[in-house]
N, C-alpha and C positions, 0 to 999 in steps of 0.2 A: 444312422439314418438320416437324423434331422442335419448332420453337418453336412452328409452329401448332397441334400437340397439347399441346403445354405450355399454351398459352394459356388452355384451359377449366380446367385443374387450378388456374393462379393467379389466373383471374377466381373460380372457386369460394371459392378461399380468402378473397378480398379482399371478395367480396360478402358471405360468410358471418362476416365480422368486424363487430361493430357501428360501431367506432370507431378510427381509427388515425391518431394525431398531431392529435387534434381534428378531423378531417374523416372523413365517413361512408364507411364501408368501402367500398362500391360504386362511390364516386366513384375511387376509387384504381385502378380498371379502365382509368380515362383516364390519370388522373396519375401512374403509374408508367411511362408512356411517356417523360416528362420526364428522369427520371434514366439511363434506358435509351438516350435519346437522346444524352445528354452523355456518356456512357459511349463510346458508338459512335463519336462524333465526337472524343473523344479517341484513342481508338485507331487511328483513321483519320489523324490528323495526327501521331502519333508515329511510326507503323510501317509507312504505306501510302506510299513512295516510287516513284512511279513517274517515268520518263524522259520528259523534255518532247518533244512532237511536235507542234510548231506548223504548222498549216495552215489556210487559210481555209475556213469553213464557213457555210452559210446557217441559220439556226434555222427549224424547220418549225413556223411559228406555224398556218399552217392547218390542217396535220395535227392538231396538239395539239387545234385547235377541233372539228374534225369528228370524232374520236376521242369525244371528249366527248358530241357531237351524237349519233351512233350508238348508243353504250353507254347513256348515261343513261336514256332513255326507253325502252329495251328492260327494262332492271332495273326500272324503276319499273312497267311495266305486269305484268313478274311480280309484284312486291310485291303491286301493289293491283288486279291483274285480278278476281282472287275477289270483291273487293266493287264494283268498277266492273261487273262482267261484261264477259266476253273478247270479247264482240262491240259492246261500249258506245263511244259516240262517243270518249270518253278514252282507251280501248284502241285503238281505230282511229285516232286521232291520233298515239299514242305509236309505233305500228307504222309508220306513214308517216313519221313523223320521224327514224326510225332507220334506216329502208331508205333514206332520201335522205342519212343521214349517212353510212352505209355506202359507198354509192356515190360521195359526194363525197370522202371519206378516201381511196378508192383511188385517183381521179382525182389527189387533191393529192399522194399518196405517189409516183405515177408520175413527176409533175412535178419533184418534188424529186430524184429520183435517188438519188446515195448519200447524200444528207445528210437524208433522210427519217427520220422516226420509225421506221418499219419498212419500211426497203427492200423494194421488190417483188421484187425480183431474188433474194431469200433464198428464194424459195417455189419459184424453178426447180429447188431440191434437194429430189428426192424424200424425202430422210432428214429435212430440215428440216420439210417440210411434214406428213409423217406424225408425226414425233415432237411437231409442235404440235397438230393434231388430237388424238392421245392426250392429250395434256396437258389440250385441255379435258374430255374425258371423265375423266380421272382425277381433276382438280380437282372437277368435279360429283361425282362418288362419294365422294372425300376428304371433302368440306365435309358432303355430305348426312348422311354418319355420325357425323360430329365435331359437329354440331350437334343432331341428332335424339336421339343416346344419351345425352347429359346429362339432356336433358328426359325422356327415359323414366325414367331413373335417379332423379329427382326425383319425378316425379309418380306413377308406377307404385310404383316401389319405396321410395318415401317418404324417400329420401335428402337432406340438407340440401346446398345448393349448394357447401359445402366437401366435404362426403362424396363428392358427386357428381363432384367433380375429381379427390380422390384415388382413386376408382374407376376413372378413365380410365386409371391406371398402365400396366394389360396393355397398351393402346395404343400408349402411350410406349415401355415396354421392346421391344415387337415390332417399332416403328419404329425405335428406336436398333441391336438388334441385327442387323436385316436390314440397315439402311445401313451399319454398319462393316463385315458380313461381305461383303456384296456390293461394296463399297468395296477392301478388301483383295485380294478375288479378281480385280476389276478391275484394279489396280495392279499386281499380280504377273503377271499372264496378258495384259493387255491386250484380254482379251475380254469382252463385256458384252453380247453379242446375246440371250442366254438371260434377264438379268434382266428386260426388260419383259413378256417372255410368262410367266415365273414370277409376278412380280408381279401381272398382272392376273389370273392364274389363282388366284392367292391373294384377289383381291378377289372374283371369282366365288364362291370356297368360301364365304368369310365371310360374303356378302350370303345367300347360299343357305342358310346355316346360322341366319342370323338371322331367316328366313322362319318360321321353325318356332317362334319365340319366342312365348310367353304370359306373361300378366300373373302366373301363378303358379309360373313358371320362379325356380330359385334365381338368387342374384346370379352365382355361378361360371359358368351358363350363358351370360351375357351377355359376361361377362368373355373367355371362350374366343373368343367372336366378335370381341372387340375387338382382342384379340392377334392373329388372323389378319389383321386389316385393318390393323393396325399393320406386319404383317411383308410383305404387300403393297405398300404404300406406300412402306416403305423400300428396296424394291427398285426403285421408280420414281421417285422423285423427283429422285434425283441422274443415273440412267441416261438418263433422256430429256431433261435438260441438256446432260449430255455429247456425247450424240449430236448435239443441234444444235449446241453449239460446233465439234464436229469435222468437220460436214459444210458448213461457211463457210470463207472466207478469214479470214487472221488478221485483218485490220483491222473484221471484221464480227462477230467474236466476242462483243463487247461487247453489241452490239445484238441478236445472236441469243439473248443469255442473258436480257436483259431482256424480249425478246418471248416467250420459252418460259415466263417468271415472268408475265408480263401475261395470255397467254392461260389459263394454267393457274388464275390467280385469277378470270379472267373465270368460266371454268367451274364455279367454286367459287362465287362470288357467284350466278350463276344459278341453280346447283343448290340453295342455299340459300331462295332465294327460290320457286323453283318447288315444293321439295318441302315446305317448310312450308306453301304455298299448296294442296298436294293434302292433307296433313295435316289442317289445318283444315277443310278442304272435306268429308272422309269423317268426321270427328269427329260430325257430327249424324247420320249413317246408323248409324254403328257404336254410337255411343249409345243410340240409338232400338232397334236391334237387342237389345244387351244387357237393356236395360230390359222388352223383351217376351219375354227368353229365360226360361222356367219357373225354369231352374237357378238364375238369380239373383232373378227376381222373387218368388218364395215364400218366400227367406228375407227378402227385403227386406220384404215384408207382414209377415212375424212379428215383425220388428224394431220396424216402424212400431207394433204393437200392444203391445209390451212397456214397461211403464211405466218400468221402468231405464232402457232406451235413450233415453226421451223427456225424462227429468230429468236424464241426463248433459249436462255442459255443454260437454264436448268435442264432442258430437254437434248441439250448437244452430245451428252455422253450415251444416252440410250437411241439417240439417232445413228450414232457411229455404230453401235452393237447392231443395229437394224440392218444397216447397208451392209454389213458385214455378213449378215443372215441372208441377203439375196446372194450375194456369192458364194456363201457356204451355208447352207441350210442348218447344219451342225453345230454352228458357232453360236446359234442364239441359246441353244443347250447348254453349251460348253461354259458360257458366260456366267449361267447359275452355279458353276462349281468354282468360281474364284472370286473375284472383287466384283460385288452386286451393289457397289455404291451408286451405278448408273441408275438405278430406280428411285433413286431419293430426289424427291421434288418434280419427277417427271410427270408429264400429263396423263392423267389415270388411263387415258385411251391408248397410250403408247405402253404402259407398264402391265395392264391387265392381263394380256396373254401370258407374260412371265409370270404374275401372281398366281394365276390360274392353274397354272403348269405343276409350278411347284406346289401348291396346295393340293392336288390332285396326286402328285406323287406321294406326299405326306400322309396321304390316307391309305395307300398301300402300305407304309409302316404300321399305321396304327391296326391295320386289319391283322398284321403279323403278330402284334403284341397281343390282340384279343384271343388269337388263336393259341399262343403261349399262356396266357392269363386262363382261359378255359382248361388245359390240360393241368395246370397247378390247383385250380379248384376242386377237378376230379379227384386230384391225387391227396388233397385235403382231407377226404374223406377215409382214406386208408393209414393216416397218421394217427397213431397211438399216441397217447400225452400220459406218460407216468406221472404221478403225484408230485407235488413240489418238496422237495426235500426240506426237512425239520431243521435240520443243522448245515451249517456251511461246510463247503468241500475241506477247509483247514481242521475245523473241528472233528471231523469224520476222520482225517488222517492222524491226527493228534489221538484219538481215542484207540485207533488201530494200531499204532506205534507203542501206546502204555498197555494193552491187550499183548502184542506180541512180546514186549521186554517182561510182562508178568509170567508169560509161558515159558520164557528162557530162565527165569528165575526158579 
């Protein structure tokens, strides 16, 4: 969870650096995974020594195929549906292929039994099923905030990629603090039923708070929202996983953990695609409203008559966009979906309508995240939290193997 939030911070630092070891800084967003992967592999080889447990298994090739067939088209339509049209032939084809893939995946998993990628027997546990559903909603709310807030910091508040990454520190601090505190309480008391409820409550408060965000709010205002968001996520990331692990048999702890991560990631990926689609669908409306608002229209008209403004080189990019908007009103909104560098250094009277429009469109995203968080909060009251295991899964499996060996003798 912490690494997910640190991602925008490191990404901002890398993309804000022109050159690193002779390679463009933004390319290191991908290249950094190579040394990180090598270090992770070295740590696993050096320290992760697990007892051998040889048994014959079947590889779930069909399950792997159908999960791709079900997920990929739905993510594709979530990303492209705004351009294609939600009822277009392309979108309907994705719906159909995804639905067929889901049905085929379930049938394949039932056939594979214990060797399935995601054994269907896990969903017989009310705790596992509820933790999985909550994970989807939490992932949606988590990535929705993490992806849109850095964009807001850069476009509306004028932060560079590096600065926007550093401004995400309150979320990181909130997540780390909540994660460590909840982890200590959980370890000492064995009780964790309240953390999903408190965590989702923090998400509700955070997104409700962010719905009052306006383009002229100071940076500390949004930083408070980020801290609340991080504090909520810090109480949810590990507790939902722990609930899933404690609700299944020892031999299924691994698949329960990976399934929990998979569904949370799918929720986050779908959330990112859907929320960005909503954001850029709303921008044309909100920018049009901002340009027709006398509060911003009159200063804009005044600036366009000011010779000093017209002669300032810093205003030339935004003046070109405004000139295009006179010929094509939709081009002003389209400019916010591309290279927004024309806003940098521009006279505030010229840029305010764009910033107001983007800010108001962002509020729509926070309202959606608020509704999702409220649903997650309601579901948290139906999440049963089994007692923490007194022995590790490896110890339980070893004890079971010894018992089975004794019976055979």
